[in-house]
C-alpha positions as CSV (number, residue, x, y, z in Angstrom):
1,X,57.1,46.8,-52.3
2,X,54.4,48.5,-50.2
3,X,53.4,49.5,-53.7
4,X,52.8,46.2,-54.8
5,X,50.7,45.4,-52.3
6,X,48.5,47.5,-52.6
7,X,48.0,46.9,-56.5
8,X,47.0,42.9,-55.5
9,X,44.9,44.1,-52.9
10,X,43.2,47.3,-55.4
11,X,43.0,44.4,-58.2
12,X,41.2,41.7,-55.9
13,X,39.1,44.0,-55.0
14,X,38.1,45.0,-58.8
15,X,37.7,41.4,-59.5
16,X,35.4,40.4,-56.4
17,X,33.1,43.7,-57.6
18,X,33.0,42.4,-60.9
19,X,32.4,39.0,-59.7
20,X,29.8,39.8,-57.4
21,X,28.2,41.7,-60.6
22,X,28.4,39.1,-62.5
23,X,26.8,36.6,-60.0
24,X,23.6,38.6,-59.4
25,X,23.2,38.9,-63.2
26,X,23.3,34.8,-63.5
27,X,20.7,34.7,-60.5
28,X,18.7,36.7,-62.4
29,X,19.1,34.3,-65.5
30,X,18.3,31.3,-63.2
31,X,14.9,32.5,-62.2
32,X,14.1,33.5,-66.0
33,X,15.7,30.0,-67.7
34,X,15.4,27.7,-64.2
35,X,15.8,24.4,-66.7
36,X,18.7,25.6,-68.2
37,X,21.7,24.2,-66.4
38,X,24.7,26.5,-68.1
39,X,23.5,29.0,-65.7
40,X,23.6,27.2,-62.6
41,X,27.0,25.5,-63.4
42,X,28.4,29.0,-63.9
43,X,26.5,30.6,-60.9
44,X,28.9,26.9,-58.6
45,X,31.7,28.1,-60.7
46,X,31.8,31.7,-60.0
47,X,30.9,31.6,-56.5
48,X,33.9,29.2,-56.0
49,X,35.9,31.8,-57.7
50,X,34.2,34.4,-55.3
51,X,35.0,32.5,-52.0
52,X,39.0,32.1,-53.2
53,X,39.3,35.4,-53.6
54,X,37.5,36.4,-50.5
55,X,39.8,33.9,-48.5
56,X,42.9,35.4,-50.3
57,X,41.8,38.5,-49.2
58,X,41.3,38.0,-45.8
59,X,44.8,36.5,-45.7
60,X,46.5,39.8,-46.9
61,X,43.9,42.4,-45.1
62,X,42.3,40.1,-42.0
63,X,38.5,38.9,-41.6
64,X,37.2,42.4,-40.4
65,X,38.2,44.0,-43.7
66,X,36.8,41.5,-45.3
67,X,33.3,41.6,-43.5
68,X,33.4,45.5,-44.3
69,X,33.8,45.1,-47.8
70,X,31.2,42.6,-48.2
71,X,28.8,44.9,-46.7
72,X,30.0,47.5,-49.1
73,X,29.2,45.0,-52.4
74,X,26.0,44.4,-50.3
75,X,24.6,47.8,-50.4
76,X,25.9,47.8,-53.8
77,X,24.1,45.0,-55.0
78,X,20.6,46.1,-53.4
79,X,20.9,49.5,-55.1
80,X,21.6,47.4,-58.9
81,X,19.0,46.3,-61.2
82,X,20.1,42.9,-60.3
83,X,18.9,42.8,-56.7
84,X,16.4,40.0,-56.0
85,X,13.2,40.8,-54.5
86,X,12.6,38.0,-50.9
87,X,10.0,36.1,-53.3
88,X,12.8,35.9,-56.2
89,X,15.6,34.7,-53.4
90,X,13.1,31.7,-52.4
91,X,12.8,30.4,-55.8
92,X,16.1,30.5,-56.7
93,X,17.3,29.1,-53.1
94,X,15.0,26.1,-54.5
95,X,16.1,25.5,-57.5
96,X,19.6,25.5,-56.6
97,X,18.9,23.4,-54.1
98,X,17.3,21.0,-56.5
99,X,20.3,21.2,-58.9
100,X,23.1,20.6,-56.5
101,X,20.8,17.0,-55.2
102,X,20.6,16.1,-59.2
103,X,24.1,17.2,-59.2
104,X,25.6,14.4,-56.4
105,X,22.9,11.7,-57.6
106,X,24.4,11.8,-61.3
107,X,28.4,11.3,-60.1
């Protein structure tokens, strides 16, 4: 039973690491192609998936463990080629906020 629990935990952590890298890459594409909604839609979907996995991990290991894991992922992100500058992050936020407002208006 313990092996199954450890295996599930490892799979969740691997998925989280992969998704974090994938989202970082998507964010770069949103900045490069701000009018392309495909990347924005993908960002929303992948971010929801990431949050669901964080919640699952928190259920299994607790909030403190998740906080530590997020710090580790953040460190990996900041050291990666996908890390955004402060200016890029502000631009990304602006693009995503505008997109969310437009999406809500269409519905």
